[in-house]
N, C-alpha and C positions, 0 to 999 in steps of 0.2 A: 674397105670394104664394109660395103652395106649388107649386113646379115637379114636384114627385115624383108631385102627384095628376093631374098636366097628361095627356092622351091623347095628346101627343106621341110618336111614335117614337123609341127610344133609337139605331138605325141608320137610316142614309139611307135614304129609301126614293123611288122615283120617282113623280111628279105630273104629271095631265094639267095643259099648257098651256092649254087650254080652259077649265079648271075654275077656274085661278087668274085668268084674264084677264076672267069672267064677269062680277064685281063693278064693275069699273073700265073694262073694254072695250078696255084697251091693257096687253098683257103686260109692258112694262116700266115701266109706274105702278105694277104690282102687286109687281113685284120691289123697286122705289124703297121701297114701302111696309115691305113685308116686312124690307127690307135696315134700315130705320130702327127699325125695332120692335125687329128683333134688335139693333141695340148698344144699346137702352135695355134690353133683357132682360140682356146680358152686363155692361152697368155694373151693375145692379143685383143681381148674382149675386155679382160682384165685390166690391163693397160688404160686401154678406151674409158672404160667407168671410171677408174681410178684418177685419170688425168681430168675428165668433168666433176668428179664429186671434190678435188681439191679445191678447185674455186670456192667450193661454199665451206672449205676448214676454217673453223675460228680457232684461235691460237691463244686464247685466255685459259687460266688456270683455274677458275672456277667450274666445278661440276655440277653446278646449281641452275647453273643458266644452261637451258637445252631451247634450239630452235626449230621448230620446224618449219622449212623453207617448201614451198608448192613447187618449184622447179626441181630440187634435190627430189622430193618424191616420183614428180612424172619422170625425170630419168633414171630412177630406179626400177620404175614399172615397165619402163621402156625394157631395159635389161632382163628384168625376168620373163617379159614373154617373148624374148629370144627362145628359137630352139637349140637345144643343149648342142655343145661343140660336139659329140659323137653324131649325133643326127646330121649336122653341116658337112662333118667331112663325110660320112658314109654318101651323103647326095652327091659331095663333089665328086667322090672314086667313082660315083655310079654312071654320072654324066663326063667322067673323062677328063675334068679340069686339075686333078693332081699329077704331077710331075714328080717321078719319082725314077730311082735309078738304084741296081743293085752292083757294087763295088767288085764283089768276087764272080760274078758275071762277066764283067767287064775284062778282068786280068785274065781269064782263060781264052779269050778271043784273040 
């Protein structure tokens, strides 16, 4: 997923609580859904970054040699400019693109 193309704000914005709890009927349930999705997004971003930076890893035991690679710096800056996972998850929840289910409600029906 290309997180740069997301409509999520880069800076923190105030959200209307009533808009967040509109779909679930409970603000705490909405926040729990958003936080779980933020954890998923954060781990995906970390895996992508680790995979890209692994290409630049040197396997020397010498601590004296430190190489500054322009590509590596650009990759790091790209990931620094991305919105935080919590902002991405909140935007996805507001847009309705997050799938969730409550197993306790499914067993009652």
